[in-house]
C-alpha positions in Angstrom: 0.0 0.0 0.0 1.1 3.5 -0.8 -0.1 6.5 1.1 0.7 10.2 0.6 -0.6 13.6 1.6 -0.7 16.3 -1.0 -0.8 20.0 0.0 -1.5 22.8 -2.5 -2.1 26.5 -2.1 -5.1 27.8 -4.1 -5.5 31.5 -4.7 -9.2 31.7 -3.6 -11.2 31.2 -0.4 -12.4 27.8 0.6 -16.0 28.8 -0.2 -15.0 29.7 -3.8 -13.0 26.5 -4.3 -15.9 24.3 -3.1 -18.1 26.2 -5.5 -15.8 25.5 -8.4 -15.1 21.9 -7.3 -18.8 21.1 -7.7 -19.4 23.1 -10.8 -20.0 20.7 -13.8 -18.6 23.0 -16.5 -15.5 23.8 -14.4 -14.8 20.1 -14.1 -15.2 19.5 -17.8 -13.0 22.5 -18.6 -10.4 21.3 -16.2 -10.3 17.6 -17.0 -10.9 17.7 -20.8 -9.8 21.2 -21.7 -6.7 21.5 -19.6 -5.6 18.1 -18.3 -6.0 16.2 -21.5 -8.7 13.7 -20.5 -10.7 12.3 -23.3 -13.8 12.2 -21.1 -15.3 13.7 -18.0 -19.0 13.2 -17.5 -20.9 13.9 -14.3 -23.0 10.8 -13.9 -24.9 11.8 -10.8 -25.1 14.6 -8.2 -27.3 14.6 -5.2 -27.5 17.3 -2.4 -29.5 16.9 0.7 -28.3 20.2 2.2 -25.7 18.6 4.5 -24.1 16.0 2.2 -23.4 16.5 -1.5 -22.7 13.2 -3.4 -21.2 13.1 -6.9 -20.1 10.4 -9.3 -18.0 11.2 -12.4 -16.8 9.0 -15.2 -13.3 10.0 -16.4 -10.9 8.7 -19.0 -7.5 10.2 -18.4 -4.4 10.3 -20.4 -2.1 8.0 -18.3 1.6 7.2 -18.5 2.2 3.6 -17.5 4.8 0.9 -17.8 4.5 -1.6 -20.6 3.6 -4.5 -18.2 0.5 -2.5 -17.0 -0.4 -1.4 -20.5 -0.8 -5.1 -21.5 -3.2 -5.7 -18.6 -5.1 -2.5 -18.9 -5.5 -2.3 -22.7 -8.0 0.4 -23.5 -9.7 0.3 -20.2 -8.0 3.3 -18.6 -11.1 5.0 -17.3 -12.5 5.2 -13.8 -15.6 6.2 -11.8 -14.9 8.7 -9.1 -17.4 8.6 -6.2 -17.4 11.0 -3.4 -19.3 12.8 -0.8 -18.8 16.2 0.8 -20.1 16.7 4.3 -20.6 20.4 4.8 -20.4 20.3 8.6 -17.0 18.7 8.6 -15.8 20.4 5.4 -14.4 17.1 4.1 -14.7 15.5 0.7 -14.3 11.6 0.8 -13.5 10.1 -2.5 -12.7 6.8 -4.1 -11.9 5.6 -7.6 -13.1 2.4 -9.3 -10.7 1.8 -12.2 -12.3 -0.1 -15.1 -9.2 -2.3 -15.6 -8.8 -3.6 -12.0 -12.1 -3.3 -10.3 -12.0 -4.7 -6.7 -8.3 -5.6 -7.1 -7.3 -1.9 -6.8 -8.4 0.3 -4.0 -7.8 4.1 -4.4 -9.3 6.7 -2.1 -8.8 9.6 0.1 -10.1 12.8 1.5 -9.8 16.5 0.8 -10.2 19.5 3.0 -9.7 23.2 2.5 -8.1 25.4 5.1 -8.3 29.2 4.9 -5.1 31.2 4.5 -4.5 34.9 4.8 -5.3 37.0 1.8 -8.3 35.1 0.6 -6.4 32.0 -0.3 -6.7 28.4 1.0 -4.7 25.3 1.5 -5.9 22.1 0.0 -4.9 19.0 1.9 -5.5 15.7 0.2 -4.3 12.5 1.9 -4.8 9.4 -0.2 -4.0 5.6 -0.3 -3.5 3.1 -3.1 -3.6 -0.6 -2.6 -3.3 -3.2 -5.3 -3.9 -6.9 -5.1 -2.8 -7.8 -8.6 -0.6 -10.9 -8.8 2.9 -10.2 -10.0 2.5 -6.5 -10.8 0.8 -5.2 -7.7 3.6 -2.9 -6.6 4.0 -1.5 -10.1 0.3 -0.8 -10.3 0.3 1.0 -6.9 3.3 3.1 -7.8 1.9 4.0 -11.3 -1.5 4.8 -9.8 0.0 7.0 -7.0 2.2 8.8 -9.5 -0.7 9.6 -11.8 -2.8 10.7 -8.8 0.0 13.1 -7.7 0.4 14.5 -11.2 -3.4 14.9 -11.6 -3.8 16.8 -8.3 -0.7 18.9 -8.9 -2.1 19.8 -12.4 -5.5 20.5 -11.0 -4.0 23.0 -8.4 -2.3 24.8 -11.3 -5.5 24.9 -13.3 -7.5 26.2 -10.3 -5.0 29.0 -9.8 -5.0 29.9 -13.5 -8.8 29.8 -13.5 -9.3 32.0 -10.5 -6.8 34.5 -11.9 -9.0 34.8 -15.0 -12.3 34.5 -13.1 -12.0 36.2 -9.7 
């Protein structure tokens, strides 16, 4: 199992970042327009006032070793499922990768902490655990590396976006 915590500074308030995080068009612009995904579709969004649940189907552009490419083939997409609890200010998310199903567990949390000057700190601990015979460690490392790259790129996109759209 691999676990990491990512920390990014975003140049807007936590309230503005949550607003963007759950905006359908913002996500499509980010994933497809900026990050090079071939697909980002909001499958479902439900909000009961305290908990907002969202499911998205994404097909990313992924760098992976040849051994994993042989196993994955063209099944590089995933379903992201998550729920944001307003009272705790925490987003809990998990990914279900098409290629590995129950053999790969990917998930984490995200919270936003206010910083001076109308900025925030995004803190995202996550874990990856693969139970794939022979290539499990490679799958974990590749998955973790792609998650880190994706969250780093999304922080850069968020900062560029809020600079253009205060």
